[in-house]
C-alpha positions as CSV (number, residue, x, y, z in Angstrom):
1,M,-35.1,-126.6,88.1
2,K,-32.8,-129.5,88.1
3,A,-29.8,-126.9,88.5
4,R,-31.2,-126.0,91.8
5,K,-31.2,-129.7,92.9
6,V,-27.6,-130.0,91.7
7,L,-26.6,-126.5,93.9
8,V,-28.5,-127.8,97.2
9,G,-25.3,-128.2,98.8
10,I,-23.4,-125.3,97.8
11,A,-22.7,-122.1,99.9
12,A,-25.7,-120.2,100.9
13,A,-24.3,-117.0,99.0
14,T,-24.1,-119.1,96.0
15,L,-27.5,-120.5,96.1
16,A,-29.2,-117.2,96.6
17,L,-27.4,-116.0,93.6
18,T,-28.6,-119.0,91.6
19,L,-32.1,-118.6,92.9
20,A,-32.3,-114.9,91.9
21,A,-31.3,-115.8,88.4
22,C,-33.5,-118.5,88.1
23,S,-36.6,-116.4,89.1
24,G,-36.0,-113.4,87.1
25,G,-38.7,-113.2,84.6
26,R,-40.4,-116.2,85.2
27,G,-44.1,-116.3,85.9
28,G,-44.3,-118.9,88.9
29,T,-45.7,-121.6,87.0
30,G,-42.8,-123.9,87.5
31,D,-41.4,-124.0,84.3
32,D,-39.4,-121.7,81.7
33,S,-42.3,-120.1,80.0
34,G,-43.3,-117.8,82.7
35,S,-44.3,-114.1,82.1
36,G,-42.2,-112.3,84.5
37,A,-42.0,-111.8,88.1
38,S,-44.2,-109.3,89.8
39,A,-41.5,-106.4,89.9
40,D,-41.2,-106.6,86.3
41,N,-44.7,-106.7,85.4
42,K,-45.8,-103.5,87.4
43,G,-48.2,-101.7,84.9
44,A,-47.4,-104.4,82.1
45,L,-49.2,-104.9,78.7
46,V,-51.8,-107.3,78.2
47,G,-53.5,-108.1,75.1
48,V,-57.1,-109.0,74.8
49,A,-58.2,-110.0,71.4
50,M,-62.5,-110.5,71.2
51,P,-63.6,-112.0,68.0
52,T,-66.5,-109.6,67.0
53,K,-68.9,-106.7,67.8
54,T,-71.8,-108.3,66.3
55,S,-72.6,-109.9,69.5
56,E,-73.4,-107.7,72.4
57,R,-71.8,-110.1,74.6
58,W,-68.5,-109.8,73.2
59,I,-68.6,-106.2,73.5
60,K,-69.4,-106.5,77.4
61,D,-66.8,-108.9,77.5
62,G,-64.2,-106.9,76.1
63,D,-65.0,-103.7,78.1
64,A,-65.3,-105.6,81.2
65,V,-61.8,-107.3,81.0
66,K,-60.2,-104.2,79.9
67,A,-61.8,-102.1,82.8
68,A,-60.7,-104.8,85.5
69,L,-57.2,-105.0,84.2
70,E,-57.0,-101.5,84.2
71,K,-58.1,-101.0,87.7
72,L,-55.3,-103.2,88.5
73,G,-52.7,-100.9,87.1
74,Y,-52.3,-102.8,83.8
75,K,-52.2,-101.2,80.5
76,V,-54.4,-103.2,78.1
77,D,-54.5,-103.5,73.9
78,L,-58.4,-104.6,73.4
79,E,-59.1,-105.5,70.0
80,Y,-61.8,-106.8,67.9
81,G,-61.4,-109.1,64.9
82,D,-64.6,-108.4,63.2
83,D,-65.1,-111.9,62.4
84,K,-61.9,-112.2,59.9
85,I,-59.1,-114.3,60.8
86,P,-56.2,-112.5,59.1
87,Q,-57.5,-109.6,61.0
88,Q,-57.3,-111.1,64.3
89,V,-54.1,-112.8,63.6
90,Q,-52.4,-109.5,62.7
91,Q,-53.8,-107.6,65.8
92,V,-52.4,-110.6,67.9
93,S,-49.0,-110.3,66.3
94,N,-49.0,-106.5,67.0
95,M,-49.7,-107.1,70.4
96,L,-46.6,-109.3,70.8
97,T,-44.8,-106.3,68.8
98,K,-45.9,-104.0,71.4
99,G,-44.6,-106.0,74.3
100,A,-47.6,-107.5,75.6
101,K,-46.7,-109.8,78.5
102,V,-50.0,-111.8,78.8
103,L,-52.6,-112.5,76.2
104,I,-56.3,-113.2,76.6
105,I,-57.7,-114.3,73.3
106,A,-61.5,-115.3,72.2
107,A,-60.2,-116.8,68.8
108,I,-62.3,-116.5,65.5
109,D,-60.9,-119.9,64.4
110,G,-59.4,-121.8,67.0
111,T,-56.6,-123.2,64.6
112,A,-55.4,-120.2,63.1
113,L,-52.8,-118.7,65.7
114,S,-50.3,-121.1,66.1
115,D,-47.6,-118.9,64.6
116,Q,-48.4,-116.0,67.0
117,L,-48.8,-118.6,70.0
118,D,-45.4,-120.0,69.2
119,Q,-43.8,-116.3,69.0
120,A,-45.5,-115.9,72.6
121,A,-43.9,-118.6,73.9
122,D,-40.5,-118.0,72.6
123,S,-40.7,-114.6,74.2
124,G,-42.2,-116.1,77.7
125,V,-45.8,-114.6,77.0
126,K,-48.5,-116.7,78.7
127,V,-52.0,-117.4,76.4
128,I,-55.3,-117.9,78.1
129,A,-57.7,-119.0,75.8
130,Y,-61.1,-117.0,76.6
131,D,-64.4,-119.2,76.3
132,R,-63.2,-120.5,72.8
133,L,-60.4,-123.0,73.3
134,I,-57.4,-122.5,70.9
135,N,-56.8,-125.8,69.0
136,G,-53.6,-127.7,67.6
137,N,-50.9,-126.0,69.8
138,K,-49.0,-126.8,72.8
139,N,-48.5,-123.2,73.9
140,V,-52.2,-122.7,75.3
141,D,-51.4,-122.5,78.8
142,Y,-54.9,-121.6,80.5
143,Y,-58.3,-121.8,79.5
144,T,-61.5,-120.3,81.2
145,T,-64.8,-121.0,79.9
146,F,-68.3,-122.4,80.7
147,D,-69.3,-126.2,80.9
148,N,-70.2,-126.0,77.2
149,Y,-71.0,-129.8,77.0
150,K,-73.5,-129.0,79.8
151,V,-75.0,-125.9,77.7
152,G,-75.7,-128.4,75.1
153,V,-77.4,-130.7,77.5
154,D,-79.6,-127.8,78.7
155,Q,-80.7,-126.4,75.7
156,A,-81.9,-130.0,74.7
157,T,-83.5,-130.3,77.8
158,S,-85.6,-127.1,77.4
159,L,-86.4,-128.0,74.0
160,L,-88.1,-131.3,75.4
161,Q,-89.7,-129.1,78.3
162,G,-90.9,-126.4,75.9
163,L,-92.7,-129.6,73.7
164,G,-94.0,-131.0,76.8
165,I,-92.1,-134.1,76.4
166,L,-90.4,-133.6,80.0
167,D,-92.0,-131.8,82.9
168,A,-90.2,-129.0,84.8
169,D,-88.2,-131.6,86.8
170,G,-87.2,-133.2,83.8
171,K,-89.4,-136.4,84.2
172,D,-91.0,-138.0,81.1
173,T,-94.7,-136.7,80.7
174,G,-95.6,-139.8,78.7
175,K,-96.0,-137.7,75.3
176,T,-95.3,-139.6,72.3
177,G,-95.6,-137.2,69.7
178,P,-94.3,-137.2,67.0
179,F,-93.2,-133.7,67.1
180,N,-91.0,-132.1,63.9
181,I,-87.6,-130.5,65.1
182,E,-84.8,-128.7,63.2
183,L,-81.3,-128.6,64.3
184,F,-78.7,-125.7,64.1
185,A,-75.2,-125.7,65.4
186,G,-72.7,-123.0,65.5
187,S,-69.6,-122.2,63.6
188,S,-67.6,-125.3,62.5
189,D,-64.4,-123.5,63.3
190,D,-65.5,-122.7,67.0
191,N,-64.3,-125.8,69.3
192,N,-67.4,-124.9,71.8
193,A,-69.9,-125.4,68.7
194,T,-69.0,-129.2,69.0
195,F,-69.5,-129.5,72.8
196,F,-73.0,-127.6,72.4
197,F,-73.9,-129.9,69.6
198,N,-72.8,-133.4,71.3
199,G,-74.5,-132.4,74.6
200,A,-78.0,-131.7,72.8
201,M,-77.6,-134.6,70.6
202,D,-76.9,-137.0,73.3
203,T,-79.8,-135.7,75.2
204,L,-82.2,-135.7,72.3
205,K,-81.3,-139.1,71.1
206,P,-83.4,-141.4,73.1
207,Y,-86.4,-139.2,71.8
208,L,-85.1,-139.6,67.9
209,D,-84.6,-143.2,68.4
210,K,-88.5,-143.9,69.7
211,K,-89.5,-141.3,66.9
212,I,-90.9,-139.1,69.4
213,L,-89.0,-136.4,68.0
214,V,-88.4,-136.3,64.2
215,V,-86.0,-134.3,62.3
216,K,-88.2,-133.9,59.1
217,S,-85.4,-132.5,56.7
218,G,-83.1,-135.4,57.7
219,Q,-80.0,-132.8,58.7
220,T,-78.6,-134.3,61.7
221,G,-74.9,-134.1,61.5
222,F,-72.8,-131.5,62.8
223,T,-71.3,-130.4,59.1
224,Q,-74.8,-130.4,57.9
225,V,-76.4,-128.0,60.5
226,A,-73.3,-126.0,61.3
227,T,-73.4,-122.0,60.7
228,L,-70.5,-120.5,59.9
229,R,-69.3,-117.5,62.1
230,W,-72.5,-117.8,64.1
231,D,-74.1,-115.6,61.3
232,P,-77.7,-114.8,62.0
233,A,-78.5,-114.2,58.2
234,T,-77.1,-117.6,57.3
235,A,-79.4,-119.1,60.0
236,Q,-82.4,-117.3,58.6
237,K,-81.6,-118.4,55.0
238,R,-81.2,-122.1,55.9
239,M,-84.5,-121.9,58.1
240,Q,-86.4,-120.4,54.9
241,N,-85.1,-123.1,52.8
242,L,-86.0,-125.9,55.2
243,I,-89.5,-124.5,55.2
244,A,-89.8,-124.3,51.7
245,S,-88.2,-127.9,50.8
246,T,-89.5,-129.7,53.8
247,Y,-92.6,-128.3,55.3
248,S,-94.4,-126.9,52.0
249,G,-96.9,-129.7,52.2
250,G,-98.5,-128.4,55.1
251,A,-96.4,-129.9,58.3
252,K,-95.3,-127.6,60.9
253,V,-92.1,-127.2,62.6
254,D,-92.8,-127.7,66.5
255,G,-89.3,-127.1,67.6
256,V,-85.7,-125.5,66.8
257,L,-82.6,-126.3,68.6
258,S,-80.6,-123.2,68.1
259,P,-77.3,-122.8,70.0
260,Y,-77.2,-119.1,70.0
261,D,-79.5,-116.2,70.4
262,G,-78.4,-114.3,67.5
263,L,-79.3,-117.4,65.3
264,S,-82.5,-117.5,67.1
265,I,-83.5,-114.3,66.1
266,G,-82.8,-115.4,62.5
267,I,-84.9,-118.3,62.6
268,I,-87.8,-116.2,64.1
269,S,-87.5,-114.0,61.2
270,A,-87.7,-116.8,58.8
271,L,-90.5,-118.6,60.5
272,T,-92.6,-115.2,60.6
273,S,-92.0,-114.3,57.1
274,S,-93.2,-117.9,56.1
275,G,-96.4,-117.4,57.7
276,Y,-96.0,-118.6,61.1
277,K,-97.7,-116.3,63.8
278,T,-95.7,-114.6,66.5
279,D,-97.9,-116.1,69.1
280,A,-97.9,-119.5,67.9
281,L,-94.3,-120.2,66.9
282,P,-92.1,-123.4,67.5
283,I,-90.4,-124.2,70.8
284,I,-87.0,-122.2,70.0
285,T,-83.9,-122.5,72.2
286,G,-80.7,-120.1,72.0
287,Q,-77.7,-119.1,74.2
288,D,-76.2,-115.8,75.8
289,A,-79.3,-114.2,77.2
290,E,-78.9,-111.3,74.9
291,A,-81.3,-108.3,75.5
292,A,-83.1,-108.8,72.7
293,S,-83.7,-112.7,72.8
294,V,-84.9,-112.0,76.5
295,K,-87.3,-109.6,75.1
296,S,-88.5,-112.2,72.9
297,I,-88.9,-114.7,75.8
298,I,-90.9,-112.3,77.6
299,A,-93.1,-111.6,74.6
300,G,-93.6,-115.5,74.3
301,Q,-91.7,-115.9,70.9
302,Q,-88.1,-117.4,71.8
303,Y,-88.7,-120.4,74.3
304,S,-85.4,-120.3,76.2
305,T,-81.9,-119.0,76.3
306,I,-78.8,-120.1,78.3
307,Y,-77.3,-117.5,80.6
308,K,-73.6,-117.5,81.1
309,D,-72.7,-114.9,83.6
310,T,-69.8,-113.3,81.5
311,R,-68.8,-111.4,84.3
312,Q,-67.7,-114.4,86.1
313,L,-65.8,-115.6,83.0
314,G,-64.2,-111.9,82.7
315,D,-63.1,-111.9,86.3
316,E,-61.5,-115.3,86.0
317,A,-59.5,-114.1,83.0
318,V,-58.3,-111.3,84.6
319,K,-57.4,-113.1,87.9
320,M,-55.5,-115.7,85.9
321,A,-53.5,-112.8,84.0
322,D,-52.8,-111.2,87.5
323,D,-51.8,-114.5,88.9
324,L,-49.1,-115.0,86.0
325,L,-48.0,-111.4,86.2
326,T,-47.5,-111.4,89.9
327,G,-45.8,-114.9,90.1
328,K,-48.5,-117.2,91.0
329,T,-50.1,-120.2,89.6
330,P,-53.8,-119.4,88.4
331,E,-56.5,-121.7,90.0
332,V,-58.3,-124.2,87.8
333,N,-60.9,-126.7,88.6
334,D,-60.7,-129.0,85.2
335,T,-57.7,-130.8,84.3
336,S,-59.2,-133.3,81.7
337,S,-61.9,-132.0,79.7
338,Y,-60.2,-129.9,77.3
339,N,-57.7,-131.5,74.7
340,N,-56.7,-129.3,72.2
341,K,-55.3,-131.9,70.1
342,V,-51.8,-131.5,71.4
343,K,-52.6,-131.1,75.3
344,V,-55.2,-130.9,77.8
345,V,-55.7,-127.5,78.9
346,P,-55.8,-126.3,82.4
347,T,-59.6,-125.1,82.7
348,F,-61.6,-122.7,85.1
349,L,-65.2,-124.0,84.4
350,F,-68.1,-122.2,85.3
351,Q,-71.9,-123.6,85.0
352,P,-74.8,-122.3,82.9
353,T,-78.4,-121.5,83.5
354,V,-81.2,-122.1,81.7
355,V,-83.7,-119.1,81.3
356,T,-87.1,-119.2,80.3
357,K,-90.3,-116.6,80.9
358,D,-90.8,-118.1,84.1
359,N,-87.4,-117.4,85.7
360,Y,-85.7,-114.3,83.9
361,K,-86.6,-111.8,86.6
362,E,-84.9,-114.2,89.4
363,V,-81.9,-115.0,87.4
364,L,-81.3,-111.9,85.1
365,I,-82.8,-109.0,86.9
366,D,-82.2,-109.8,90.6
367,S,-78.6,-110.6,89.9
368,G,-78.1,-107.1,88.4
369,Y,-77.2,-108.6,84.9
370,Y,-79.9,-106.4,83.3
371,T,-82.4,-103.8,84.8
372,E,-86.0,-103.8,84.2
373,A,-85.5,-100.8,81.7
374,D,-82.9,-102.7,79.8
375,L,-85.7,-105.3,79.0
376,K,-88.7,-102.9,78.0
C-alpha cells in the first residue's frame, strides 16, 4: 500500500499496471494476506472443519455450511474431527494441501492448530473461526459466534427462575432458600466454556454470597467442574459421584447448572439411577436446543435450554467466506470482546434465546427450526 502512495504522481498507464499487480491474489481486506480476487476464486475450494458428530448440532452446522457454499458455486471439503485433536490437525493440513482458499474451523482444541494457521497465512488463505475461538495465533482473521458470556448469564438466570428465586421478569421473589445446587462447565480446551461459566457465575454470585444458593459439594472452580470434550458420560459419572459423596445423608439437589444439553442428559441419567423421580428432578439447564433435550423439557424433566439459531451462524460464516473470496471485507459487529491472547479477532455476534416448556413452540416450531413431528 505504501507503493501506491509513492506512485501517485507517475503516469496513468504505469499506475494502472501497478494497481493491477497489487490487486492480483488479494482478498480485499487491506493487507497482503488476502485470499484472492474474485476472478481467481470462482469455484474455489473451501475447507470446513467441524469437531465431532456426537452432537447433532455440529452435523447440522456442517451440512448447512457445505450446502450453502456449494449453492454459491464453491467446492467444499467438509471434515469431522471425531473429538480427536491429531485427526483435526491432519484434516486441516490436508485441506491446505488440496488448495483450500478459505478455512472455516470449529476447533476441538483452540490452541492446537497454530502450525496450520501459519501455513495458511503463508499461502494467503484466510481463516474463519466458527463458534469456537482459536487461541494463541495471529492468523485468525474472523470469528462468528453467539454472545457466549450472555449464554452463561441466561443459563444462570433460568436456573434462578426455575428455583423460584426470580420471577418471569427477572425480579427477586424474596425466597431465601437455601437451595442446593451443583455446577458443571464445558471442556477446558474450548474457549467458549469459560465465557459460559463466567457469565453464569457472575449472575449466581450474589445468591451464593447470601447463602440463598449453596454448592454443597464445594466444587465451584472452573477446573473442578469442567467436562473434557463436553462428554455426557463424564458428566453422568461426576453427577453420580456427587450424589454418593455429598448427598448420601438425605439432602437433595435442587438445581444443576449444566452448560450443554448432552451433559444435561447424562446428569438426568445419574439422578434417575440414584432414585430421583422423573417428575421431581432438580432444575436443570442446558444449551443447543437439541431435540432429545427439548423433548425432555416438554416432558418436565430438563427445565431449560439455550437456543442458538445455528442457521444464522452458518449463513454468516458462508457470507464471510464469500466476501473474502470475492474481494470484499466481511461485516463484523464486535471488535473488542474476543482476544485470542495474541490479537482481538473481528467478530460477528448473534444473540441466544432461553427456551422452556412455556415458549418452545413459539421459538423452535414457529421459526421452522423444528416441526411438531421432530419433537414427538
